[in-house]
N, C-alpha and C positions, 0 to 999 in steps of 0.2 A: 587789256584792262590794267591801268597803274595800281599798284598796291605798295603800301609801306611794307618794309622787310619783315616787320613783326607786329602783330596786333593782337592784343589779349582782351578779351570780354568776359568778365565774370558775373556769375549771378548766385543766387542761394543754392541751386541745385548742381551747378557745374561750372566748367570754364571752356572756352574755346581758344585755342592757340593756332594761328597760321603761321607757318615757319619758312624759313628760306627754302627754294625749292630744289637746291642741291647740297648735299653734304649734311642735312638735318638729322638729328638724332635725339632721342630721348629715352628714359628708362622707366618702365612701369613699376609699381610698387607691389611687392610681394614678400612674404615671408621666406626665408631660404627653406627649400625642400631638398632633403637629403636624397630622394630617389630621382630628382631631375637632374639630368647630366648638362653638359655645355655643349652646344652645336649651333650652326648656322643654317637657315634656309633662305630661300628666295621667294618674294611675292612678286609677281609680274602680271599686269592686267591690261585689258583694253588693247589687245594687239591688233584688232580689226584688219586682219590679213586680207589682202585683196591685189589682183594683178595690177592695178592702177597706182599711180602716185608713188611708184617705187617702194611701195608697202612691203613686199615680200623681202626685198634686199635690206630694208629697214629691221625687219624681224630677224633676218639672218645676221646682221651686225649685233643685234641686241643679243641674241641667244648665243653667239660666239663669245661674247663678252661675259655673259651670265655664266657660260661653262668654266670660265677662268676663276670662279670663286670656289672656295673649298666648303661648298653647302651640301648637306645631307640630301636635300631634296629640293624642289620648287613647287609652289603653287600656282595656277593660273587663275586670276579672279574674274573671268568672265569676258564675254564678247571677243571669243577667239576669231570670229570672222566678220567681215562688213561686205554684204548685209544679207543674212538669211531672212529676216522678217517679210519683206516684199520680193524675194527672189523667186526665180522660176527653180524647178527641181535640179535642171542641169547646172545653172548657176551656183546653187547652194552646194551641190555635190562637189564641184570644182573647187569651191572655197574651202571646203572641209578637208579635202584631199590636198590642197596647197599648205592648208596649216599643218596637217599630219606630217608632210614630208619635211617642213621646215622645223618643227619642234624636235625632230629626230637629233638636230644638231646640239641640243641641251645635254644629252648623254648623263643625265642622272634622273631619277623617277620624278615623274611630274603628276601632281594632283589637279583636278579641274573643278571649276565653278561654272555653272551655267549664267550665261549673261542675256539680255534682251535680244540682242542682234544675232544669237545663236538660234533662237527660235525659227524653224522654217515655216514659211507661207502663213504666218499668224494673220496676216492681213488678207481680207476678202478679195482684194484688188488683184491678188495673184491668180486666181480662178482655180487654186487647189483646193480640193473639198476638205472638210475636217475628216472625212472617212479615209483619206489617204494615209496609209500606215506610216508614212514619213512626217506628216503634218506635226506643226507644233513643236512639241520638245522631243518628240520621238525620233527625229533624225539624230538630234544631239545624244540622246540615249543610246541608239545604235551605233554611233561613231565614236562616242567619247566616254560615256559610262553614266553613272548613278547621278540623280538630281541633287540629292542630299545623302550625307553618310559621315561617319566619324573613323578616327583611327588614333593610334597611341604610337608615340615615338619618344623613347629615352626619357620617360617620366612625365611627358606633356601629353594631354589630350587635345586632339584637334577635331573641331566641327565645321563642316562645309555645308552651307545652306542654300536653298533655291528661293531666290527673292522675286523670280519672275512667274506671275500667275496670269494665264491667258483668260480672256474675257469672253462670254456667249456672243458678244457682237464683234468678234474678230479684232480685240485690241489686247492690251495687256496692261497690268497693274504691278507696282512694286508692293509685294505683300508676302507674309509667311503665312500659308493658308492653315487651316485648323488641324487636319492630319499631321502635318509637319511640326505644329507646335506640341501636339500630343507626343509625337516622337522625340522632339528635343528634351522635353520634360522628362521622359523615360531615360533617354540617353545620359543626361546629366546626372540623374539620380543614381545611376549604376557605376559612377566614377568615385573612386575613393575620395572621402572628405580631404580637402587641402591639396588636392592635385591642381597644378596650374592648367588652365583651359585657354585655349586660343580658338576664335570663331572667325570664319571667313564668309562674307557676303559679296555679292556683286553690287547690288543697289544698297547705298549707305542706311545703316540704322539711325544714324543722326548726323547731321552736318549743319554748317553754318552757311553754305555757299548760296543760298537764296537770299540771305540776309545782306550779304555783303557784295553781290553781284549787281553791276552797274548795267547789265543788260535788261531790256523792257521784256518781262514774262509774258505780256499780253493777257488775253483772256485765260483763266485758270483751266487746266485741261480736265476732261471728264474724270479721268484717273490719274492718281498720284504716281508719277513716274520718275521723280527725282530721288526720292528716298522711302523707305518702307513705310507704308502708310499705318501699319499696326505695329510700330516700333515699340511701342509702350508695353505690349504683351510679350514681347521677346525680351525687352530689357528686364521685365519683372522676373523672368526665369533666370536670367544671367547674374542678376545681383545676389542670388542665393548661393553662387558657387565662386570658386577661386578663378575668375576670369582676368587674365593679365593682359590680354589683347585681343581686340576686334580689329580686323583687316578688311577694307572696303575699296571698291572700284567705282567705276561708272560715270563719275563727274570729272576725270581726268584732271585733278588737282591734287596737291600735296596739303593736307590739313590734318590737324589733330585736335580732337574734341575730347576733353576728359569729362566723363559724367558718372555720378555714384562710384568714383574710384576707378573707373574702367577706361583705358585709353581707346578710343575709336579712331584708328588711323586709316585715313583715305590716302591712296597711293596715286601718283601721277601716272599717266598712261604710257605705254610702250610706244604707242601712236602719236603721243602728244596731242595736238589740236586736229585730230582725225588725218594725220600725216601732212598738216599743213604748218608746222612749227609748233612752239611752244604753246600752251593753253592757261591763260590767266597767269603768265609767269612761270608755270610749271613746265619744263622741258621733257623731252622723250626721255623715259627711263623706267626704272623697277626699284623696288625696296629691298634692302637686305635686312633680316632680322636675326638677331644674335639673342640666344637664350642661354641664361646662366642662374644657377641658385633659385629656380622657380620663378624669375622674372625675365623681362624682355627688353632690349634696347633695338633701335632700328636706325638705319640711314637711307638717304635716296641716292642712287646711282644713275648718272646719265652715260650714253654710250655714243654720243657724238653723230647722231643722225642729222643730215643736212636736206631739208624738204627741197622738193623741185618746184613746189608751187605755195610759196610762203604768203601768208596773210597776216595782218596785224591782229594782236590780242583783242 
């Protein structure tokens, strides 16, 4: 897909900016906060690790470069593996173990976000019953950790959300469920006023991708799987607090959407076009976030992966 290097679409409520895929940077607006210290962290997403397509080598190369940054920690934005959704128990186990071994190369603390491809045997075609103790998100919880949570670091409050909701008919939808919304409201209300907040999700809360995509989406899916279906409810909570940045994955492109003063930053994928090269002009890479004086700036870093199975954007 060919795109101009910069497109700006503005409306009364917000603006969409699609930036260059490499080296792009911006600064969120926030009043200086005395308690907020200066540090960097890494946001990397959609690793889609697998034995095929040289993906494990790609992740190794990425993680070795990622380690070279003087970052306090990293956040993985979801879709650790490819693909647990329709996998057998042995395949999913092997994928999770491959990811865990490879992530050790990073050598700094890593926080995790669940992605749709991380849910084991969500699809009925696997033959795995929902009664299996590993089915759905449970394998992720057993091997990786909590589905949603928050933590504080050097004056900033971080919230990691679960945007993957499994459905009764063995599919999934991008949504923040009601218990999680209630938890989010409570969590944010406990934060001291003025504290800079950073939100992390896998599926975007907002994106312009479907508007400028040249691909034929065909018949609308039964469930919204491109972006969070009830994002309006989440954003209504966020705008009441000092949210300086929302980090997003899932769609494998670099994009910044500013809405109600909040920058929603979607990062390109470690796997690019699912290990087939760049995706819509966004090469394989990750985002480096710099925090200072209660605000955030960011840039996209590539790591030089060369696909063994290229295909055009």
